[in-house]
N, C-alpha and C positions, 0 to 999 in steps of 0.2 A: 417552562417552570415546571419541576418537580411534582409528580400526583402525590397531594397530603396520606391520602391512605396507603400508596406504595411505601412511603418515607416512613411511618409508624409500624407498617410491617417489618420492614429491614430491623429497626430497633427493637422491635418485640422478637425477632427472631435471633438478633444476636444476644439481647440480655437471657433470653429463655434457653437457648443453647449453650450459653456462656461461650462464645466464640469470641475467644479474648485476641485473637492476631486478625479478626475480620472487624472492619469499619462497618457500618451501615452504608453509608454512600459506596463502598466497593462491591457491594452485591447488583449486578446487574439485573434489570427488572425480566428478563425473559430466561438468563440462566437456569438449569434444572435445580433445584435445591436437592434433589436424593440420586444418588448415582454419578454425582461430580466429585472427580476427585479435589477439588479447590475445597469441598466442605466437609468431607468425610462424614455424612450424617447417617445415622442408622434407622432403625424401625422403633427403637427406642425414645430417638430424636423425635421421629413424626409423631409418634404417641403423645410426648411431655408437650409438643407444639400447637397438637390437635387439642389436648385439655386446656391450655392457654387461651389458643384463638375460642373456643366454646364458650369460657369463663369472661374473656374481655369483649368479645363480641355478642353475647348470648345468643350464638348459633349451634346447631347441634348436626356432625358430620356424622352421617349415618354409617354405612358400609366402608372396607379397606377399599374398594376400588373408587368409590365418593372419595375417601381423603387422598388417595392417591392422585385421583384428577385435580381436587381441590390444591395439593400443596406441589403441582408440579413445577411453578415458579411463583416470584413475588407478582408478577402481572396475572396469572391463573389464580391466585390466591386472591389478591383486589376482586378478580370478575367474581368469584365464588363467593366473598362476603357479601356484594352488591346484588346478588342474584338472590339470595337468602336471608332477608332483613332479620332480625330477631322477631322469635315467636313462629316463623314459618315452619313448616313441616320438612324435613332432611330430604 
């Protein structure tokens, strides 16, 4: 059974980054989101995604190193969100 947070994150990624040719279910949980030729995401995409995630989940992603770790993959992002509930320090 798919993890509901993974599913929600995949939909959010597709919507936020306007990935018209990607279906949420086509994004593997462990595939890198950035640096992968499949998605072609860049630093502007990362910024847009971080802003949306902060708004959606009430979290604050601190440094660029922290955002790189958090945005490593859908699974990495879900783990980051679970480890940083709303209102916790970055």
